[in-house]
C-alpha positions in Angstrom: 32.8 -9.4 11.1 29.9 -10.3 13.4 29.6 -6.7 14.6 29.3 -5.5 11.1 26.5 -8.0 10.2 24.7 -7.3 13.5 24.6 -3.6 12.6 23.1 -4.2 9.1 20.1 -1.9 9.7 22.3 1.0 10.8 24.6 0.6 7.7 21.4 0.7 5.6 20.3 3.9 7.5 23.7 5.5 6.8 23.7 4.5 3.1 20.1 5.8 2.6 20.9 9.0 4.4 24.0 9.7 2.3 22.1 8.8 -1.0 19.3 11.2 0.0 21.7 14.0 1.1 23.8 13.6 -2.1 20.6 13.7 -4.2 19.4 16.9 -2.5 22.7 18.7 -2.8 23.9 17.6 -6.2 20.8 17.8 -8.3 19.3 21.0 -9.7 15.9 19.7 -10.6 13.4 20.5 -7.9 11.5 17.2 -8.2 14.8 15.3 -7.8 15.5 17.3 -4.7 12.1 16.2 -3.3 12.9 12.5 -4.1 16.2 12.9 -2.2 14.3 14.4 0.7 11.9 11.4 0.7 14.9 8.9 0.6 16.4 10.8 3.6 13.1 10.6 5.4 12.9 6.8 4.8 16.3 6.5 6.4 15.1 8.3 9.5 12.0 6.0 9.6 14.3 2.9 9.4 16.5 4.3 12.1 13.6 4.8 14.5 12.2 1.3 13.7 15.6 -0.3 14.3 16.0 1.4 17.6 12.5 0.5 18.8 12.9 -3.2 18.1 13.1 -5.5 21.1 13.9 -9.2 20.5 11.5 -11.7 22.1 9.2 -8.9 23.3 5.4 -8.8 23.2 3.1 -5.9 22.4 2.3 -3.9 25.5 -0.8 -5.8 26.4 -0.9 -7.3 29.8 -1.1 -11.1 29.5 0.0 -13.8 32.0 3.4 -15.2 31.4 4.8 -12.3 29.4 7.7 -10.5 31.0 9.2 -8.4 28.2 7.2 -5.7 26.5 8.1 -3.5 23.5 7.7 0.2 23.7 4.9 1.4 21.3 6.3 5.0 21.2 8.7 4.5 18.2 5.9 3.0 16.1 3.6 6.0 17.0 6.4 8.4 16.1 6.9 6.7 12.8 3.2 6.8 11.9 3.2 10.6 12.7 6.4 11.1 10.7 5.0 9.3 7.7 1.9 11.6 7.7 4.2 14.6 8.0 6.4 13.3 5.2 3.4 12.8 2.9 2.2 16.3 3.6 5.7 17.8 3.1 6.0 16.0 -0.3 2.5 17.1 -1.4 3.3 20.7 -0.4 6.7 20.5 -2.2 5.1 19.2 -5.4 2.5 21.9 -5.3 5.2 24.5 -4.9 7.1 23.0 -7.8 4.0 23.2 -10.0 3.5 26.9 -9.1 7.2 27.6 -9.8 6.9 25.9 -13.2 3.8 28.0 -14.0 5.5 31.2 -12.9 8.9 30.7 -14.4 8.5 28.0 -17.0 11.2 25.8 -15.5 12.1 23.8 -12.4 15.9 23.8 -12.8 17.5 25.6 -9.9 20.2 27.3 -12.0 17.7 28.6 -14.5 15.5 29.9 -11.7 18.5 31.8 -10.2 19.3 33.3 -13.6 15.7 34.3 -14.2 15.4 35.8 -10.7 18.5 37.9 -11.1 17.4 39.3 -14.4 14.5 41.1 -12.8 
């Protein structure tokens, strides 16, 4: 029981990843697929933040009396991943708009049907 409670963050990561993956696979609407991708990305962010946490550690600034420091690399990676995630979402939404203008729909099944007609 204690092991399960101690790994709460990782259970949340697994849950969010499965929700995001299920949403991307099961939905035919392109915007819903992008939402699933964002949920999956949030799970990855949570995973890196959980792995980078060090209990009773100080920021890596040299001060007298501090013996344990936390590594700033996971935080930097997450900030970079957030920027990449926002750019990916913006590009995906722009593509969805162009697809809607060209085909008149954003449903995957209808897009396949329209594409095979030509």
